[in-house]
Each structure stands twice: as C-alpha cells, then as structure tokens.
C-alpha positions as CSV (number, residue, x, y, z in Angstrom):
1,M,-0.3,19.8,-4.4
2,I,2.6,21.0,-2.3
3,I,2.9,19.4,1.1
4,T,5.4,20.7,3.6
5,N,6.1,20.8,7.3
6,T,7.3,24.4,7.0
7,S,5.2,27.6,7.3
8,E,6.5,28.9,4.0
9,I,7.2,27.6,0.5
10,Y,10.4,29.0,-1.0
11,G,9.5,31.0,-4.2
12,K,5.8,31.0,-3.5
13,E,3.5,33.6,-1.8
14,V,0.6,32.5,0.3
15,T,-2.4,34.4,-1.0
16,E,-5.2,32.8,1.0
17,M,-5.5,30.6,4.1
18,L,-8.3,28.1,3.6
19,G,-8.2,26.5,7.0
20,L,-7.3,23.3,8.8
21,V,-7.3,20.0,7.0
22,R,-6.9,16.6,8.5
23,G,-6.9,13.0,7.8
24,N,-6.9,10.0,10.1
25,T,-7.0,6.3,10.4
26,I,-7.3,3.9,13.3
27,R,-5.4,0.6,13.1
28,S,-5.4,-2.4,15.4
29,R,-2.8,-5.0,16.0
30,H,-3.2,-8.5,14.7
31,V,-2.9,-11.4,17.1
32,G,-0.2,-13.1,14.9
33,Q,1.8,-9.9,14.9
34,D,1.5,-9.7,18.7
35,I,3.0,-13.1,19.0
36,M,6.0,-12.2,16.8
37,A,6.3,-8.9,18.6
38,G,6.4,-10.7,21.9
39,L,9.3,-12.9,20.6
40,R,11.1,-9.8,19.2
41,N,10.7,-8.1,22.6
42,I,12.5,-11.0,24.2
43,I,15.5,-11.1,21.8
44,G,15.5,-7.4,20.8
45,G,15.4,-5.6,17.5
46,E,12.9,-3.9,15.2
47,I,9.4,-5.2,15.1
48,K,9.0,-4.9,11.3
49,Q,5.3,-5.8,11.2
50,Y,4.5,-2.9,13.4
51,T,6.8,-0.6,11.5
52,Q,5.0,-1.5,8.3
53,M,1.6,-1.1,9.9
54,I,2.3,2.4,11.2
55,S,4.0,3.4,8.0
56,E,0.9,2.4,6.0
57,A,-1.4,4.1,8.5
58,R,0.6,7.3,8.2
59,E,0.3,7.2,4.4
60,E,-3.4,6.6,4.6
61,A,-3.9,9.6,7.0
62,L,-1.7,11.8,4.8
63,S,-3.8,10.7,1.7
64,R,-7.0,11.6,3.5
65,M,-5.7,15.0,4.5
66,I,-4.6,15.8,0.9
67,A,-8.1,14.7,-0.3
68,E,-9.7,17.2,2.1
69,A,-7.4,19.9,0.9
70,E,-8.2,19.1,-2.7
71,K,-11.9,19.5,-1.9
72,M,-11.1,23.0,-0.7
73,D,-9.2,23.7,-4.0
74,A,-6.0,24.2,-2.1
75,D,-2.6,24.6,-3.8
76,A,-0.6,23.5,-0.8
77,V,-0.8,22.3,2.8
78,L,1.6,24.0,5.2
79,N,2.8,23.0,8.7
80,I,2.1,19.3,8.3
81,H,2.1,17.4,11.6
82,F,1.4,13.8,12.6
83,S,-0.1,12.7,15.9
84,T,-0.5,9.2,17.3
85,S,-2.8,8.2,20.1
86,Q,-4.0,5.0,21.6
87,V,-7.8,4.8,21.3
88,M,-8.2,1.4,23.0
89,G,-6.0,-1.5,23.9
90,G,-4.3,-2.7,20.7
91,A,-5.6,0.2,18.5
92,A,-4.0,3.5,17.6
93,E,-5.1,6.5,15.7
94,I,-2.7,8.3,13.3
95,L,-3.7,11.9,12.5
96,A,-2.2,14.1,9.8
97,Y,-3.1,17.8,9.9
98,G,-2.0,21.1,8.4
99,T,-3.2,24.4,7.0
100,A,-4.6,24.4,3.5
101,V,-3.6,27.5,1.5
102,K,-3.7,29.1,-2.0
103,V,-0.3,30.2,-3.4
104,K,1.0,32.0,-6.4
C-alpha cells in the first residue's frame, strides 16, 4: 500500500479512484498527565506525555484509514491529511483521510 500526501505517485498511473477513506480515534487526557503538563507549563518546555499521546493517536487513525483502503482493494491512498478537533473538554479526535486509488 502506497501512502502519500501528494496527488500523484512518481512512476505510477492512477487507473481508478475508489473514493474517500478515513480513520479516526478519540483520545482523552489523563489526570496524572495534566498535573505534569501544568508543571511543564509553569517552567516551559515540551510536554512529552502529550506529544506521545498525539503521536500514538495519529498512528492509530492512519492505521484505520489504511484498513479501510485495503477493504476497497486500493493500491494507494493519495492526498493524505490529518485533522484534529476537540470533541469535549480534555478529549480530542485525530482524523486521517485521503483518496483510495488503483494504480499501475
């Protein structure tokens, strides 16, 4: 499976557009992480617990998007994008989406 944020794949020809594919996950903060984040906010610097949480959420969303593309028998997913939105206090959705295609 080829995954790219471009609309073309060098050396490949898109033969069929299969449609939109997406994957998402919603993650919430942990009270212990919030305490550490509050301290980090006072002294400054990266909040590594949140960086790790968002990174894991992004990978989960991407994995779910790829699984949806595989169900459609896609060879590739073009124009990959990520979106983040707050769904409630302390919880955020990570969405990965793109266009599933057949290539030769």
